[in-house]
N, C-alpha and C positions, 0 to 999 in steps of 0.2 A: 454608460457611466454609472452603473448601479452600485449600491453599497448595502452593507448590512444584510438584513433578511432577504431583500430582493436579489442580492448577489448570491446568497446561499441557495435561493430557489433555482438560479441558473446552474449552480453546482449540482443540485439534486437532479436536474434534468439529464445530465450526462453521467452522474455518479450517485445512483439512488441509495447507496448504503452509507453516505456521508453522515457523520454525527456532529450536531451543532457544537458540542463541548470541545471538539477538536479545533474549532475556528473562533472560539469566543474566550478571550483571556483578559483578566483584570478589568472586567466591565466593558470591554470594547470588542467589536467584531474585527477579526483579522482579515480585512479585505485583501491585503497583499498575498496572504497564503492561499485564499480562495481563488484568486486570479491565476496563481501558479498552478494549482491543482486542476482548474478547468482546462488550461492549456495542455497539461500533461495527459489528462484523461481523453480529451478530444483527439490528441495525436495518437494515442493507443487505440482508440476506437476506429480511427481511420485505417491504421495498419492492420487491425484485425478484421476489417470489412464488416463492422457492426452495422445494424440497420439504423435508420434515421431515429434520432432522439425524439421523444414526445414533445409536443408543443408546450411552450412555457405556461400557457393557460391551463394545461391539464396537470401541472405539477402542484401538489398540495403540500404546503408547509406543515411540519409536525406541530402539534399543540404545545403550548407552554415553552415557546422559544425564549431564550434569555433576552432581557431588555438592556439595550445599551444605555450607559449613563449619559446624562446631558453634557457632562464635561469629563475629561480624564481625571483620575484620582489626584488628590493633592500631592504635590511633589514634582518629580521630573518625569516627563513622558515624551519620548521621541527627542530627547536632548533639550527640551524647553522647560524652564523652571516655572511652576504654577503655584500660586498661593491663594488662600482665602482672603477676603477683605479684612483689613485690620491686622493681618499677620505680617511679620517682617519678611522681606523678600528672601527667597532661598538662593544660595550660591549656585550659579549655573555650572552644570557638569558637561563634560565633553559628550558630544552626540554619540549615542550608542549605534553600533552597526546593525540597524534595523533590517536591512536587506539580507545580511548574513544570517540573522536569527530566523527570518522567515524561511530562507532556504533550508536551514537545518531542521526546522519543524516540518517542512514539506517532505523531507527525505528521511524522517525518522523511521525505524523498523516497523512501528505500528502503522504509520501512514502508508508505507510501501506495501504492507500486507493488505490493507484495506483497498488499495488500488488494484492489487491482484485479484481480490475477491470481486471487485466491481467489474473487472475484465472478464472473469469467469461467468458472472451473471449475464453480462452483455453477449458474450460469445455463444452461450448455450441457451439463452432466453430463459434463465431461471427466475424464480420468485425471489426478490431481494431479501425480504424479511425471513422467509423460510430458510434460505441458503445461509444467512448469517447465524440463525439459530442452530442449524445442523453443524456448522463448522465451529461455532463457539464452544461446543461440548468437547472438542478435541484439543490435545496438546499442540503446541506450535509446530513441532516436527511433522505430526500427522496431518495437520491442516495444509502444510506445504506439499506433502505427498499427494493429497487429494487434489489440490489446485493444479499440480503439474500433470497428474495422470488421468483425471476424470475425462471421459468422453461420453457425451449423451448419445444414445442410440437413436436412429431415425424413427419417428413416430412415438406416440405416447407422451406422457408428462415428463419433461426433463428434470424437474425438481424431485419428483418421485424417484426417478432413476438415480439422482445424486444420493438420496437417502438410502436406496438399496445398495449403491456402490460402497458407501461408508459402512453399512452393516456387513457386507461381504468382506471388506478389508478387516473389520474387527473379528470376524469369524475365522478367517484364514491367517490373520496376523501378517499379511503380506508386507506391511510397512515396517516390520521390526528391524530389518537390515538397514532400511533407509534412515530410520530414527537413530540407529547406532553408528551410521556412517560406514557400514561394512558392505562388502560386495555380496550379492546374492550367491547362494551355494552353487548354482549352475554356471556362474560366470567366472572364468579364470582371469587373473590379472595378465595383461600382456607381458610377454617375455621382454626383459631389458635388452636393448641393443648395445653391443660393445662400443665403448667410447673410442673415438679416434685419438691417436697419439699414444696409446698405451703400448708398452713394449710387447712384442710377440715372443712366445716361447722359443728358445734356441733350437735350431734344426739339428737333427742328429748328424754326427760326423760322417763325411762321405756323401751326404746328400747334396745335390746341386741346388744352387739358389734359385 
């Protein structure tokens, strides 16, 4: 039943590229979003056959984590009206769909990409910080290309291999067609199959049916 920084530590254990600002809004830790992400990443790790996550004691929290306020900000939070002493009571508003908002935040494009990067790190045993720096220099379409196509060779440093792979892609511009949504020059589009039900051309006179 962990909350706040300790729950964020649990997230870092399975998702080492998590950023605190993605889970801290309006002076409060988003425990609901962190729990959703922990479940999602653990499910993906299991599907990918990832190695065992490090022990929680070995996970170091980043410095200067945001500090949660002692109480939610003045106003309405989670559908409950809150006021300071001596102030008139605020009119209660209808409860906001907190669960829906949490789900939307958890499935935003930025968060989805971060999860893909986390899976890439886990699958190929990459250095999380170096991987994030290498990919952050690329436009979104090229990042997606690298995430989909990178394969670490057996032996050697996989993070160095990732950097070399990106450099080779830049040199050959192999991701140009992928970024433009075009087919590679050597790949032909499949021929369209005739649709059933279309009238056939008339047979010449005298031909047997």
